[in-house]
LUMMAR-170013 format. One record per residue: residue in one letter; x, y, z of N, C-alpha, C, O in turn. Coordinates in steps of 0.2 Angstrom, whole numbers, plus 5000, padded with zeros to 4 digits. Example, Ala and Ser with C-alpha at 12.3 -4.5 7.8 and 13.67 -1.06 7.14 Angstrom:
<sites>
A506649725039506249785039506649845039507149835042 S506449895035506849955036506450005039506750065040 
</sites>
This chain:
<sites>
M509249985228509349925224509049925217509249915212 A508349925218507849915214507949985209507849975203 M508050045213508150105208508650095203508450095197 D509250085206509850075202509650015195509750025190 F509349955198509349915191508849955187508949955181 R508349985188507950035183508350075181508350065174 R508650115183509150165181509450135175509450155169 S509950075177510250025172509950005166510150005160 A509349985167508849945162508650005157508649995151 I508650065159508350125156508950145152508950145146 A509550165154510250165150510250125145510350145139 F510250055146510450015142509950015135510150015129 T509250015138508750025132508850085128508750085122 L509050145131509250205126509850185122509850205116 L510350145126511050155122510750105115511050105109 L510250055116510149995111509750045106509850025100 F509350085107508950115104509450175098509350175092 I509850215102510250245098510650195092510750205087 H510850135095511150085089510750065085510850055079 V510050055087509650025081509350075077509350065071 A509150135079508850185076509350235072509150285070 H510050215071510450255068510250265061510450315058 S509750215058509550215050509250275050509250305045 F508850315055508350355055508650435053508350485052 Y509450425053509650495049509450505042509350455039 L509450555039509450565033509950585028510050645027 P510250525025510850535022510750585016510250565012 G511050635016510950675010510750745013510850795009 V510550745019510450815022511150865021511250915018 A511550835024512250855024512750845019513250805020 P512650865013513050835007513950845009514150885013 Q514250815007515050825009515350855003515250824997 D515750915002516150954998516950924998517250925004 F517150914992517850894992518250934988518050954982 E518950964991519251004986519750964982519750894983 K520150994978520450954974521150914978521450944982 G521250864976521650824980521450794988521850764992 D520850804988520650774995520550694993520350674987 E520750654999520650584998519850554998519550575002 L519650514994519050494994519150414997519550374994 K518750395001518650345005518150295001517550305001 V518450234997518050194994517950144998518450125001 K517250115000517250045004516849985000516450004995 V517049935001516849874999516149845003516049845009 N515749824999515049795002515149715001515549684998 K514449685002514449615002514549594994514549634990 L514649524993514549494986513849474986513549444991 T513449484980512749454979512749414974513049414969 S512249384974512049344968511249324968510949304973 I510949334962510249324962510149264961509549244961 K510649214958510549144958510549104965510149054966 T510949134970510849094977510649124982510449094987 Q510549204982510249244987510649244994510449264999 L511249224994511649214998512249264997512549264992 P512349305003512749365001513349345005513349305010 Y513949365003514549345006514949415008514849465005 S515449415013515749475013516349475008516649425006 Y516649535006517049535000517749505002518049474997 Y518049495006518649475009518549405010519049375012 S518049365009517949295010518249265002518249205001 L518449314998518749294993519549324993519649384995 P520049294990520649324991520849384986521349384983 F520349434987520549494984521049544988521249524994 C521349584985521849634988521549654994520949674995 Q521949664999521749695007522049755008522649765005 P521749805012522149865015522649825020522549765021 K523049865023523449845029523049825035523249775039 K522549855035522049835042521349845039521249895036 I520949795040520149795037519849825044519949795050 V519549875043519049915046518349905045518149925040 D517849875049517249865048516849935049516949965054 S516449955046516050015045515450005051515149945050 T515250055055514650045059513950035056513650075052 E513649975056512849975052512449965057512449935062 N511949985054511249985058510949925057511149885053 L510449905060509949845061509749815054509849755052 G509549865051509249835045509749815040509649765036 E510349855040510949835036511249765038511349715034 V511249755044511349685046511049635045511349575044 L510349645044509949585043509849575035509749525032 R510049635032510249625023510749585023510849555017 G511249575027511849535025512449585023512949565021 D512349665023512749705021513549695026513549685032 R514049695023514649705027515149745025515649725022 I514949795026515449865024516149875026516149895032 E516649875023517249875026517749925021517549945015 N518249945023518749985019519049945014519049885013 A519249985009519549955003520249985001520450035004 P520549944998521349974997521450014992522050024990 Y520850044989520950084983521050144986520850164991 S521550194982521750264983521450314977521650324972 F520950344980520650404976520850474978520750484984 K521150524975521150584975520650624972520650624966 M520250674975519850704970520050744964520450784965 R519750734960520050764952520650744950520950784946 E520850704953521750684950521750614948521950564952 A521550604941521550534938522350504938522850534936 K522150424939522750404940522550324936521950304936 M523050304932522950254927523550194928524050214930 C523250134927523650074928523950064936524550044937 N523550084941523750074948523850004950523349964948 V524349974952524449914953524149894962524449914966 L523649854963523549834968523849794973523949814979 C523949734970524349674972524349634967524049644962 R524649584969524849524965524549454969524849454974 V524249414966523949354970524149284966524049274961 T524449244969524549174965524049134969524049124975 L523649114964523049064966523348974968523748954964 D523048954973523148884974522448844973521948874971 G522448784974521848744971521248764976520748754973 K521248794982520748814984520448874983519848884984 T520848924982520648994981520448994974519949024972 A520648954970520448944961519648924962519148954959 K519648874965518948844967518648884969518048894966 A518648934974518348984978518049034972517449054971 F518549064968518249104963517849074957517349114956 K518049014954517548984950516848974952516348974949 E516748954959516148954962515649014961515149014959 K516049074964515749134963515549154956515049174955 I516049144951515849154944515349104941514949124937 D515349054943514748994942514049034944513549034940 D514149074950513449084952513349154953512949184956 E513749194948513549254944513649294951513149334952 Y514149294955514149344960514449414958514849414953 R514049464962514349544959514649564965514449544971 V515049614964515549644968515249704970515249744965 N514949734976514749794978515149834981515349814987 M515349904979515749954982515250014984514750014981 I515550064988515250124990515650174990516250164992 L515450244987515850294987515350354989514850374985 D515550394995515150454997514450414997513950444994 N514350365000513650335001513250324993512650324993 L513650324989513350294982513550224980514150204981 P513150184978513350114975513850124969513950174966 L514050074969514550064962514150034957513849974959 V514050064951513550044946514150024939514650054937 V513749974935514049974928513549994924512949964923 P513750044920513350064914513350024909513849994907 I512650014906512449964900512050004896511550034898 E512350014890512050044884511550014880511649964877 R511050034880510350014878510150034871510250094870 G509949994866509750014859509050024858508850044852 D508550004864507949994863507650064862507950114865 Q507050074857506750144857506250144863505950104865 G506250204865505750224872506050204878505750224883 S506750174877507150154884507550214885507650264881 P507750204893508250254893508950234889509050174889 P509450274887509950254882510450214887510850164885 V510450234893510950194898510650164904510250204908 V510750114906510350084912510950064917511450034914 Y510850064923511450044927511149984932510549974934 Q511749944933511749874936512149884943512749894942 L511949864948512249874954512849824954512749764953 G513449854955513949804957514249764950513849764945 Y514949744950515149704944515249644945515549634950 H515149594940515349524941516049514942516549554941 V516149454947516749424950517149414943517749444943 G516749374938517149364932516649334929516049344930 L516849294922516549274917516749214915517349194915 K516249164911516549104908516549114900516049144897 G516849084898516949084890517449034887517849004890 Q517549034881518048984878518549034873518249084870 Y519049024872519649044866519349024860519048974859 E519449064857519349064849519548994846520048964848 G519148954841519248894841519248824845519348774843 S519048844851519048784857518448784859518048834860 K518248724861517548714864517648714872517148714876 E518148714875518348714882518148764886518348814886 Q517648764891517348814896517948844900518248804904 K518048904899518548924905518348994910517749024909 Y518648994914518449044920518949104919519549094920 F518649164917519049224918518949284923518349304924 M519449294926519349344932519349424929519749454925 H518749464932518949534930519449564936519149574941 N520049584934520549604939520749674936521149714940 H520549704931520549774930519949814930519449814926 L519949864935519449904936519349974933519650014937 A519050004928519150074926518550104929517950104928 F518750144934518250184938518150254935518550274931 T517550284936517350344934516950374939516450354941 V517350424941516850464947516650534944517050574941 R515950544945515650604941515650644948515750614953 Y515750714947515650764951515350824948515250844942 H514950864954514750934952515150984954515050994960 L515451024950515851074953515551144954515151174950 D515651174962515451224962515951284960516551284961 M515751334957516151384953516451434958517051464957 Q515951444963516151504968516851464972517451484972 T516751404975517151394980517651344976518051324980 D517551314970518051274967518051204971518551164971 S517551184974517451124979516951084974516551104970 A516951014975516550974971516150924975516350914981 R515550904973515250854976515150794971515050794965 I515250734975515150674970514350654968513950644972 V514250654962513650624960513650574956513150564952 G514150524956514150464951514750414953515150454956 F514750354953515050314954515050254949514550214950 E515550234944515350194938516050154939516550174942 V515950104935516550044934516350014927515750014925 K517049994923516849954918517449904919518049924919 P517349834921517749794922518049764916517649754911 Y518649744916518949704912519349644914519549644920 S519549594909519949534912520649534908520549524902 V521149554910521749564907522349514910522549524916 K522549484906523149434908523949484909524349484904 H523949514913524549574914525249534913525349474915 E525649574910526249534909526849614912526649674913 Y527449594912527949634915528549614914528749554913 D529049664915529849644912530149614919530049644924 G530649564918530949554924530549524928529949504927 E530949514935530649484941530149524943530249584942 W529649504947528949554950529349584957529849564960 S529149644957529249684963528849744963528549764958 E528749774969528149814969528049884965527549914964 K528849894961528849944957528949924950529149954946 A528649864949528749834942528349864937527749884939 R528549874932528149904927527749874922528149834919 L527149874922526649824917526849834910526849894909 T526849794906526949814899526249814895526149844890 T525849774899525149784897524649834899524149834897 C524849884902524649954905525049984907525349974913 D525250034904525850084905525550154902525450174896 P525350194908525150274905525650304902525550364899 H526350294903526850324900526950314892527250344888 K526750254892526850234884526050224882525950174878 K525650254884524950274883524650224881524250224876 R524750154884524550084883524050084888524250074894 L523450074887522850064893522450024891522350014885 V522049984896521649934895520949964894520649994898 V520749944886520149964884519749904882519149904879 S519949844883519549774881519849724885520249724889 S519449664884519649604888519949564882519649504881 S520349584878520549534872521049484874521249444870 T521449504879521949444882521649424889521949454894 P521249384891520949394897521349344902521649294900 Q521249364908521549334915521149254916520649254918 E521449194915521049134916521249134924521649174927 V520749094927520649064934520848994935520548944934 E521448994937521848924937522248914943522448974945 P522348854947522848854951523548874949523648864943 K523948894953524648924951524648974946525248994944 K524048994944524149064940524249114945524049114950 E524549174942524649244946524149274943523949264937 I523849324947523349384945523649454948523749464954 I523649494944523949564946523249604945522949614940 F523049624951522449664951522649744950523049774954 T522349784945522649844944521849884944521349864945 Y521949954943521349984943521550064938522150084938 D521050094936521150164934520550204937519950174938 V520650264938520150304941520150364938520650404938 E519550394934519450464929518850494934518450474937 F519050564933518450614935518150644930518550664925 E517550654930517150694924516750734928516550714934 E516650794925516250844928515550834926515550814920 S515050844929514350834928513850884929513850914935 E513450894926512750954927512450924932512150964935 V512350854934511950844939512050864945512550864948 K511550894949511750924954511650864961511350814961 W511950894966512050834972511350814974511250754975 A510850854974510150834976509750784971509250754973 S510050774964509750744960510150684958510050644953 R510750674962511150604960510950534960511150494956 W510350524964510050454964509550444958509450384957 D509350494954508850504948509050454944508750404942 A509750464941509950394938510050334939510050284935 Y509950324946510050254948509250234949509050174948 L508850274950508150254951507650264945507050274946 L507950274939507750294932507150244931507350184933 M506550254929505950214929505750224923505650274921 S505750164919505450164913504750124912504450114907 D504550104918503750074918503350104921503050074926 N503350174920502850214923502150194921501650194925 Q501950174915501350164913501050114915500450094915 I501650064917501449994919500950004927500449974930 H501450044930501150064937500450094937499950074940 W500350154932499750174931499250134930498750134932 F499350084926498950034923498649984928498149944928 S499249984934499049944940498549984944498149954948 I498550044944498150084949497450084945496950074949 V497450094939496850104936496550034936495950034936 N496749974935496549914937496249904943495649884943 S496549924948496349914955495749964956495349954961 L495850014954495250074955494550034952494050034955 M494650004946493949974943493749924947493149914947 I494149894951493849844955493549864961493149834964 V493849924964493549954969492849994967492450014972 L492850014961492250054959491649994958491150014960 F491849934955491349874955491049864962490449864963 L491649854967491449834973490949884976490449874978 S491249944976490950004978490050014977489550014981 G490049994970489350004968488849934971488249944972 M489249894972488849824976488649834983488149814985 V489149874986489049894993488549944993488149934997 A488449994989488050054989487350024987486850044989 M487349964983486649944981486449914988486049944992 I486749854990486649824996486349875003485849865007 M486749935004486649975009486050015008485650025013 L485950035001485250065000484750015001484150025004 R484849954999484249895000484149885007483649875009 T484649875011484549855017484249915022483649915025 L484649975021484350025026483850065024483550095028 Y483750065017483050095015482550065013481950085015 R482550005009482049965008481849925013481249925015 D482349885015482049835022481849855027481449825030 I482149925030481949955036481349995036480849985040 S481350035030480750085030480150045028479650065028 R480349985025479649945022479549875027479449825025 Y479749885033479749825038479149785037479149725036 N478649825038477949795038477349795032476849775032 E477849825026477549845021477749785014477849815009 L477849725016478049675012477449645007477049625011 E477449645001476849624997476749554997476149534997 T477249524996477149444994477549394999478049425002 Q477449344999477849305004478549285001479049265005 E478549294995479149274991479649324992480249304991 E479349394992479749454994479949445001480549455002 A479649425005479749435013480349385014480849405018 Q480349325010480849275011481549305009482049295013 E481449335004482049364999482349435004482949435005 E482049465006482149525008482249525018482449575020 T482049485021482049485027482549435030482549425036 G483049395026483349335028483849345033483949315038 W484049415032484749445037484349465043484749475048 K483649475044483349495050483149435053483149445059 L483049375052482749315055483349295059483249255064 V484049305058484449275063484749335068485249325070 H484449395069484549435073484749415080485149435084 G484349355082484549325089485149295090485349275095 D485449275084486149245083486749275081487249255082 V486549325077487149365073487749385078488349385076 F487549395084488149405089488349365094488549375100 R488149295092488249235097489049225097489349235091 L489449215102490149205102490249155097489849115096 P490949165095491149115090491549075092491749085098 A491649005089492148965092492848995091492949035086 N493248975096494049005097493949075096494249105092 S493549105100493449175101494249205104494449255102 D494449175107495149195110495549205106495749265105 L495649145101496149155095495949205090496349245087 L495249215090495149275084495349345087495749385084 C495149345093495449415097496249415095496449465092 V496649365096497349375096497449395088497849445087 Y497249365084497349375077497049445074497249465069 V496549465078496349525076496849595079496949655077 G497149575085497549615088498249625084498549675082 T498349565082499049565078499049595071499549635069 G498449585067498249625061498249695064498449725059 V498149735068498049785071498749815070498949865067 Q499149775074499949795074500149795068500449845066 C500049745063500349745055500049805052500449835048 L499549825052499149875048499449945050499649985046 G499549955057499850025060500650025058500950075057 M500949965058501749965055501849975048502350015045 V501449945044501349965037501250025035501650055032 F500650065038500450115037500850175038501050205034 V501150175045501650235047502350215042502650265040 T502450165039503050145037503050185030503550205027 M502550175028502350205021502350275020502650305015 I502050315026502050375026502750415027502950465024 F503250375032503950385032504250385025504650435023 A504150325021504350315015504250365011504650395007 M503550385010503450435006503750515007503850565003 L503850515013504150585015504950595013505250645012 G505150525012505850525010506350515015506950525014 F505950485020506450465026506850395025507250365028 L506550365021506750285020506950285013506850225010 S507350325009507450325002508050275002508450265006 P508150244996508650194995509550214997509950174998 S509550274997510150305000510250285007510850275008 N509750285012509650255018509550185018509050155018 R510250155018510450085017510150055025510350075030 G509650005024509449965030508850005033508549975037 G508750065030508250115035507550085035507250075040 L507350055029506550025030506549965032505949945034 M507049935034506949875038506949885045506549865049 T507549935047507449955052506849995055506749985061 A506550035052506050075053505450015055505150015060 M505349965050504649905051504849875058504449865062 L505549855058505449825066505349875072505149855077 L505649935071505449975076504749995078504449995083 L504450005071503650015071503249955074502749955078 W503549905072503249835075503249825081502749805084 V503749855085503749855092503449895095503249875100 F503249955093502950005097502149995095501750025099 M502049965089501349955089501149905092500549885092 G501549865097501249825101500749845106500449805110 L500649905106500249935112499549935109499049925113 F499549955102498949945098498549865098497949855098 A499049825096498849755097498449735103497949705103 G498849755109498549745115497849765116497449735119 Y497749825114497149865115496549845111495949835113 A496749825104496249795100496049725102495449705102 S496549685104496249605106495949615112495549575113 S496149655118495849655123495049695123494649685127 R495049735119494449765117493949715115493449695118 L494049685109493649625108493549565112493049535112 Y494049555116493849505121493449515126493149475129 K493449585128492949615134492249605130491749595133 M492149615123491449615120491249545119490649535119 F491749505120491549425120491449415127491549355129 K491349455132491249445139491749395142491649355146 G492449405139492949385143493049425149492849475150 T493549385153493649415159494549405161494849435165 E494949365157495649345159495849385153495949355148 W496049445154496349495150497149485149497449505144 K497449455154498149455154498449385150498949375147 R497949335149497949275145498149295137498549285133 I497449345136497449365128498049415127498349405122 A498349455132498849495130499449445129499949465125 F499449405133500049355133500149315126500749305123 R499449295124499449255118499549305112499849285107 T499349365112499449425106500249445107500549445101 A500549445112501149445112501649405109502249425107 F501449355109501849285108501649245102502049225098 L500949245100500849205095501249215089501649175087 F500949275084501249285078502049285079502449255075 P502349325083503149335084503349265085503849245081 A503149225088503449145089503449115084503949085082 V502949115079502849085073503349105068503749055064 V503449175067503949205063504549195064504949185059 S504749205072505449185074505749105073506349095073 S505249065073505348995073505648995065506248985064 I505149005060505449015053506049045052506549025049 F506149105055506749145054507449105057507849085053 F507449085063507949045065508148975062508648955062 V507648955059507748895055508048915047508448875044 L507948965045508248995039508849025041509349015038 N508849055046509549095049510149025049510649035046 A509948975053510448915053510648885046511248865045 L510148885041510348875035510848905032511448885030 I510648975033511249035031511949015035512549015032 W511849005042512548995045512948935042513548925041 G512548885040512848835037513148835031513648795030 Q513048885026513248915020513848965021514148985016 K514048985027514549025030514449095025514949125023 S513749115025513649175022513649245026513649235032 S513749295024513749345028512949385030512849435034 G512449345027511849355027511549325035511049345037 A512049285039511749255044511849305049512249345048 V511349305054511349355058511649345064511549295068 P512049405065512649385071512249375077511749395078 F512749345084512349345090512049405094511549415097 G512449445092512449525095511749545093511349565097 T511649545086511049575082510349515084509749535084 M510549465086510049415087509749425095509149425097 F510249445099510049475107509649545106509249555110 A509849575101509549635100508849635098508449675101 L508649585094507949565092507549545099507149575102 I507849495100507449455107507449515111506849515113 F507749565113507749615118507149665115506749685120 L507149685109506649725106505849675108505349695110 W505849615106505249575107505049575115504449595118 F505549555119505349535127505449605130505049615135 G505849645129505949695132505549755131505549795135 I505249765124504849825124504149805121503649825124 S504149755115503449745112503049705118502449715119 V503349655122502849615125502549665131501949675132 P502849695134502649745139502049805136501649825140 L502249815130501949875127501149835125500649875125 V501149775123500649725123500149725129499549735128 F500449715135500149705140499849775143499249785146 V500249835142499949915143499349925140498849945143 G499349905133498849905127498249865131497649885133 A498349815132497849765134497449795140496849805139 Y497949805146497649845151497249895150496649905154 L497449945146496950015143496449995141495950025142 G496449925136495849925131495349885136494749905135 F495449835142495049815146494749845151494249825154 K495049905152494849955158494149995154493750005158 K494150005147493550035146492949985145492949925146 P492450025145491749995146491549945139491649955133 P491349885140491249845135490749875129490249915130 V490849845123490449865118489749825120489749765122 D489249865119488549815118488349805113488249845108 D488149735112487749715105487249765102486849785107 P487049775097486449815096485749775097485149795097 V485849705098485249665097485349595103485949575104 K484849585106484949525110485149475108484849475102 T485549415110485649355109485249305112485249305118 N484849255109484449205109484849155115485449165116 K484549105119484849065123484949005118485548975119 I484548985115484548915110484748945103484448995101 P485348915101485548935094485048925090484648875091 R484848955083484548945078484848905074485448905072 Q484448845072484748795066484848835060484448875058 I485448815056485648845051485448815044485848765043 P484948835040484648795034485248765029485748795029 E485148715026485448695021485648755015485248785011 Q486348755015486548815010486648785003486848735002 A486648844999486748834993487448824991487948854994 W487648774986488348764984488848824984489348824986 Y488548884981488948944980489148974987489649004988 M488748954992488748985000489148935004489048935010 N489448885002489948845005490548885007490848915004 P490648875014491048925017491748915014492048965014 I492148855011492648855009492748885001493248914999 F492248884998492048904991492148984992492649014989 S491649024996491449084997492349115000492549164997 I492549085004493249115008493749115001493949165000 L493749064997494249064991494049114986494449134983 I493349124984493149174980493449244984493749294980 G493249254991493349324992494049354993494249414993 G494549304992495249324993495449344986496049374985 I495149334980495449344973495349414972495849444970 L494849464973494849514971495449564976495849604973 P495449564981496049594986496749574982497149624982 F496749524980497549504977497449534972497949574971 G497049534967496949564959497049634960497349654955 A496949674966497149734967497849754967498049814965 V498349714970499049724971499449674967500049664968 F499249634963499649584960500249614956500849594956 I499949664952500549704948501049744951501649744949 E500849774957501349814961501749744965502449744965 L501449694967501749644969502449614965502949594967 F502349614959502849594954503449644955503949614956 F503449704956503949744957504249744964504849744964 I503849734968504149724975504549664975505149664976 L504249604972504749544972505349544968505749504968 T505349594963506049594958506449634962507049624962 S506149694967506649744970507049694975507649704977 I506649644978506949604984507349544982507749524986 W507149514976507449454974507949464968508449424966 L507849514966508349524959508749584960508949624956 N508849604966509349654969509249724967509749764966 Q508549744965508449804963508249854968508049834973 F508249924967507949974971507149984970506849984965 Y506849994976506150004976505950074980506050084986 Y505750114976505650174978505050204978504950264981 I504550174974504050204971503450204976502950164975 F503550234983503150224988502450264987501950244991 G502450304982501850354981501350304978500750294981 F501550264973501150204969500950164975500350144976 L501550144979501250094983500750104989500450064992 F500850164991500350204995499550194993499150164996 L499450214986498850214983498750154982498150144985 V498950094980498850034980498550014987497949994988 F498950014993498849994999498250025001497949985005 V498050084999497350105001496750074997496250065000 I496950054991496450014987496349954990495849934990 L496949914993496849844995496349855002495949815003 I496549905005496149915012495349925010494849895013 V495249965004494549975003494249905000493649885003 T494549864996494449804991494349754998493749744999 C494749735001494649695008493849705011493449655013 A493949775013493249785017492649775013492249735016 E492549805007492049795002491849725001491249705001 I492249664999492149614998491949575003491649525002 T492149585009491949555014491249575015490749535016 V491149635016490449665018489949625013489449605015 V490149625007489649595001489549525003488949505003 L490149485005490049415005489649405012489149365012 C489749445017489449435024488649455023488249425027 Y488449495018487849515018487349455015486749445017 F487749415009487449365006487349305010486949265009 Q487949295016487949255021487349255025486949205026 L487249315027486649325032485949315029485449295032 C485949335022485349335019484949265019484349255019 S485649215019485449145018485349105025485249045026 E485249155030485249145037485749095040485649055043 D486349115037487049085041487349135045487649175042 Y487249125052487549185056488249175059488349215064 L488649125056489249105058489749145054490149115051 W489749215056490049265051490749285054491249295051 W490849285060491449305064492149285061492649325060 W492249215061492849195058492849195049493349205045 R492249185048492249195039492349265036492549265030 S492349315040492349375038493249385039493649415035 Y493449355043494249365043494549315037495049335033 L494249265037494549225032494449235024494649195019 T493949275023493849295017494249335014494449325008 S494449385017494949435014495649405016496149415013 G495649365021496349345023496549285017497049255018 S496149275013496249205009496749235003497149205000 S496749315003497149324997497949314998498349324993 A498149295005498749285007498849205002499449195000 L498449175002498549104999498649114991499049074989 Y498349164988498649184981499249224980499549224974 L499449254986500149284985500749234985501249244982 F500449184989500949134991501049094984501649084982 L500549084981500449054974500749094969500949064964 Y500649154970500949194965501749184966502049174961 A502049204972502649194974503049134971503549144968 T502649074971502849004968502949024961503349004957 F502449054959502449054950503049094949503549074945 Y503149154953503749204951504349164951504749174946 F504449124957505049084958505249044952505849044951 F504648994948504848964942504948994936505048964931 T504749054936504649094930505249144928505449164923 K505549174934505849244934506549224936507049234933 L506449184942507149174946507649114942507449074938 Q508249114944508649054941508949034947509549014947 I508549024953508848974959508948914958508548884955 T509548884960509548804959509848784964509748724965 K510048814968510248774976509548764980509048804980 L509648704983509148684987509048744993508548764995 V509648754996509548795001509348865000508948905004 S509548884993509148954992508448954990508149004992 A508148894988507548894986507148884993506548914994 M507448844998507248855005507148925008506648955011 L507648965008507649035009507149075006506849115009 Y506949065000506449104996505849084999505549125003 F505649014998504949005001504949015009504349035011 G505349015013505349025020505149105021504649115025 Y505549145018505349205019504749235015504449285017 M504549205010503849215006503349195011502749215010 L503449135014502949115020502849155025502249155028 I503349185027503249245032502849295030502349315033 A503049315024502849375020501949365020501549405022 S501749295017501149275017500649275023500049295022 Y501049255029500649265035500649315037500049325040 A500949365036500949435039500349465035499949505038 F500249455027499849475023499149455025498549475023 F499149395028498549355030498249385036497649405037 V498549405040498449435047498249495045497749515048 L498549545040498349605039497749615035497349655037 T497649575030497049585026496349545030495749575030 G496449505033496049475037495749515042495149525044 T496149555046495949605050495549655048495149685052 I495749685042495349735038494549715037494149755038 G494449645034493949615032493649595038492949605037 F493749575044493449575051493149645052492449645052 Y493549695054493149755056492749785052492249815055 A492749785046492249795040491549775041491049805041 C491649695042491149665044490749675050490149665051 L491149685055490949715062490549765062489949765064 W490749815058490449885057489749875054489249895056 F489849835048489249825045488649785048488049815048 T488749745051488349695054488049735062487449725063 R488449785065488249835070487749895067487249915070 L487949905061487549965058486849935055486349965056 I486849875053486149855049485549835056485049855056 Y486049795060485549765066485349825071484849825075 S485849885072485549935076485049985072484750035075 S484949965066484450005062483649985062483150015060 V483649925064482949885064482849895071483249895075 K482049895071481649875078481549805079481249775074 I481749775084481549705084481149695090481349715096 D480649665089480149655094480349615100480049595105 
</sites>
C-alpha cells in the first residue's frame, strides 16, 4: 500500500513538472515553413494597460468571436503574467493578400459601450500572436541618432478625440486592422518563414447598401472599386445602439531578414551608451572600494601582525590594535542567532536562484520569444535551491553550537515563503475583485503550493540534515566567558547611521540598470540585455562584500564586536533605497491612478525589495565572516 502511494506521488510529481517546465523548450529551435496558401493561425492574448497594470482576456470585451473559443496551453510563467492565449476569428493564408474582410457586426448596448469606453479611457492595448511573434504597431520617428521605426506591442482598443469645431470629447473604436505579415522566402523550396507581424489600426464608420447580411458589400471599403481604408477620417463612435462593423486587411511583404534574426527589430536598443555608462559607473565604485579593502588588508595583515610587538607609541598602539582587543568577544553568539541562520540560508537560496537564472538567460534559454520562461525558471530554481538554503542555515546553526537542526530547517523552509505568499494572496484577492485575467486560478495556486510544500520544504530538510552532519566550524580564537564592555562610540559609528550609509554604494552600483528593469516590468517592454545585467550583478556582489568588510573593520577598530547582524543589515539596507527608488519611479514615470493598481505596484515592489534585502544581506554577512576569521586566525593570542 505504501509502495503504491509512493509510486502515485512520484507519477504526480513528474506530471506536474512536465506541465510546469513546459517553458524550458527553446522556441525558435525548430522554425516552421509555410507553403503558399497554407493557413496561418492568429491567436489573441490579453488586453494590457500601463495605467492600470490589470490584464484582461481578449473576449472580456464584445469583439468578434470564432465559432468555438479554444484556450492554448500555457506554462506556469504565462499564467502568472496574466496571459490568456486563445484562437482568433481572423483567416490568413500564406502569401495571399485579402482586403476589406468583414469579421462581424456588433450593435452596442449600454453595458458594452461602457465597457469599451472604460478600456479606451485606461489606454488598453490588444495583443495578438502569429507564429510566436507578438503583434506590433510600427511608429516612425524623426529623431536623429534614433532608429527610423520603433515598435509598440499591441494596438490601442480605441482613442478619444473631438470632431472639428466641437469641444465635446468622443470615444472612437479601432474597428479596421491593416495587418502586414513579413516573410523570408527560401528560393530553393519556395517555402516561407514568418519574420514580422505588424498592424495599423483605423477607426472607420463603415457603410453599406440596403439591408445588412453576411454578404453585404461595404461602400467604405471595397477592393473591387479600389476603395481601401487608409485613414480614420470618418471614425466609428462608441455609443449605445451604434453598430460597429469589424473589418481587416492582410498583406504579405517579402523581407531580407532571416528567421534567426526576426526578433532583432523587436529588441532594437538605442540606449547602449546608457548601459555602458552604468557599467563604468559601477566599476568606479568597485575600484574605490577595492582600494580601501586592499589598504585595510595590507594594514591589518602586514603592519599589525608583523609588527605586533614593535609599536612605537601608545597613540599608535591604540589606533592599530583596536580590533585585536576584542578577540575574546568577536565570535560571541549574536542575539537572535536562530533568525540570523534562517535569513542567511534564505539569502543563499535567492543568490543561487538569481545566479543560475542569469546563466540560463545569457545562454538564450529565457529569451523574450519564450513567454513566461523567465518566471517559470525562477520559480523552479527557487524550489530546488531549497537544498542549499537548508545546508547553509544548518552549517551556521551548528557553528553557533545549536542542536535542534529540525527547528532551523522548518523556519528556513517557511519564513520567507510565508511572508511573500501572504502579500501575494492579498494582491491576488485584489486582482480577483477586479475580474482581471491576472488573478491566479485555483489550479495554478495548487501547483504553487505543491512546489513549496511538496518539493522545496523536503529539500530544505535534506540540505539541513547534510549540513548538520558535517563537523562544526571552529572559531579561530576562544571566546571569553564574561562579555567585554563596549566603549562609547563616535556618532559616525552609530549602528543605524553606518547601516544606512552601507546600503548607498550597492544601490548606486545597480540603480541605472534598475530603471530598465522597472521599465520592462511596468511599461510592458522587453528586457533581454542579460549580459549587461550579469555584469551589474557581479559588481553588486563585489560592492556588497567590500563595503561590509570596510565598515566591519572600522567597527572592530572602535572595539565594537557586535558585527554579526550589522554585517547583514549593512549591505541589506540597499533594499530600502531600492524601495524608495521604486516609489520615486511610481510618481515620475508611471500614470497609475487607480488605488488597486497602486497597491499592486507597491505590493510587488515590497516583495522584490524584501528578496533584495535577503540577497544582499547574505553577501555582506559571508564577506564579513570570511574577513573576521581571516584576520583573527592570522594573529597569535596569548
